[in-house]
C-alpha positions in Angstrom: 26.2 12.8 6.8 25.2 9.3 5.6 23.0 8.8 8.6 21.2 12.1 7.9 20.6 11.0 4.3 19.4 7.6 5.4 17.0 9.2 8.0 15.6 11.6 5.3 15.1 8.8 2.9 13.4 6.6 5.5 11.2 9.5 6.7 10.0 10.1 3.1 9.3 6.4 2.4 7.2 6.1 5.5 5.1 9.2 4.9 1.6 9.2 3.5 1.2 10.1 -0.1 -0.1 13.6 -0.8 -3.8 14.2 -1.5 -4.7 14.3 -5.2 -7.7 14.4 -7.5 -8.8 11.6 -9.7 -10.7 12.2 -12.9 -12.4 9.8 -15.3 -12.7 11.3 -18.8 -15.1 8.5 -19.9 -17.7 8.8 -17.2 -17.0 12.5 -16.5 -16.5 11.8 -12.7 -14.0 13.5 -10.4 -13.1 13.4 -6.7 -10.6 13.1 -3.9 -7.8 10.5 -4.3 -5.4 9.5 -1.5 -2.8 7.1 -2.8 -2.0 5.5 0.5 0.8 5.5 3.1 3.7 3.3 4.2 1.3 0.3 4.7 -0.9 0.3 1.6 -1.1 1.8 -1.9 -4.3 2.4 -3.9 -4.3 2.1 -7.7 -7.2 3.2 -9.9 -7.8 1.3 -13.1 -7.8 3.0 -16.5 -9.3 5.4 -17.7 -8.9 7.1 -14.3 -6.2 9.8 -14.2 -4.5 11.1 -11.1 -4.0 14.9 -10.9 -1.4 16.3 -8.5 -1.3 19.9 -7.3 0.2 22.1 -9.9 -0.4 19.7 -12.8 -2.4 21.3 -15.6 -5.6 19.4 -16.8 -6.7 19.8 -20.4 -10.4 19.3 -20.9 -11.3 19.6 -24.6 -9.7 23.0 -25.6 -9.3 24.6 -22.1 -6.5 24.0 -19.5 -7.4 24.0 -15.9 -5.3 23.9 -12.8 -6.3 22.6 -9.4 -5.6 25.0 -6.6 -4.5 22.3 -4.1 -7.5 22.6 -1.8 -8.2 19.2 -0.3 -11.5 20.0 1.3 -14.6 18.4 -0.2 -15.8 21.9 -1.2 -12.6 22.7 -2.9 -12.4 19.5 -4.9 -16.1 19.7 -5.7 -15.6 23.3 -7.0 -12.8 22.1 -9.2 -14.9 19.2 -10.6 -17.7 21.6 -11.4 -15.3 24.0 -13.0 -14.1 21.3 -15.5 -17.7 20.1 -16.0 -17.3 16.7 -14.2 -19.6 15.2 -11.6 -18.1 15.3 -8.1 -17.9 11.9 -6.4 -17.6 12.1 -2.6 -15.2 10.1 -0.5 -11.8 8.7 -1.2 -11.8 7.2 -4.7 -8.7 5.2 -4.0 -10.5 3.2 -1.2 -13.8 3.1 -2.9 -12.9 2.3 -6.5 -9.2 1.5 -6.4 -7.2 -1.7 -6.0 -5.5 -2.0 -2.6 -2.0 -3.3 -2.6 0.3 -3.9 0.4 3.5 -1.9 0.3 7.0 -3.5 0.6 7.1 -2.1 4.2 4.0 -4.1 5.1 5.4 -7.3 3.7 8.5 -6.7 5.8 6.4 -6.2 8.9 4.4 -9.3 8.3 7.6 -11.3 7.7 9.2 -10.0 10.9 6.1 -10.9 12.9 5.8 -14.4 11.5 9.5 -15.2 11.5 9.7 -16.2 15.2 6.8 -18.6 14.8 8.4 -20.2 11.8 11.7 -20.5 13.5 10.0 -22.0 16.6 8.2 -24.6 14.4 11.4 -25.5 12.7 13.2 -26.0 16.0 10.3 -28.2 17.3 10.4 -30.3 14.1 14.1 -30.8 14.3 13.9 -31.7 18.0 11.2 -34.2 17.2 13.3 -35.8 14.4 16.3 -36.0 16.7 14.2 -37.6 19.4 12.7 -40.1 17.0 16.1 -41.1 15.7 17.5 -41.5 19.2 14.5 -43.6 20.2 14.8 -45.7 17.1 18.6 -46.4 17.7 17.8 -47.2 21.4 15.2 -49.7 20.4 17.6 -51.4 17.9 20.4 -51.6 20.5 18.1 -52.9 23.3 18.8 -56.6 24.2 16.3 -59.0 22.9 14.9 -61.3 25.6 
């Protein structure tokens, strides 16, 4: 049971984030937003707001709801419905800040660890050799 729970947790952590819509109330722009996957996360600066499927969006006095269509036509239709300008492409990649996920940091550490360990071993071996050579030269008979 514990292994099933661990596998489910790991599976969900390593899955891509669901597609969403990003809206900017100040510039009246709207478009597709993909928040990332197990390797990288994208964060949009304020005043951008991220809208998930099923989340109501209040624009002035009306409430709108995105139907979950992730096609460009579906997102563009939603943007037009709320009176915003559609921006094509992934707003996360184009206007967001890219950040490595903890999983990526772990992968980099695992890949670099053997190199660091190897360098430490070489450094320690060099120190031992130099100490041995220094002791040998001190103990050598003077002629």
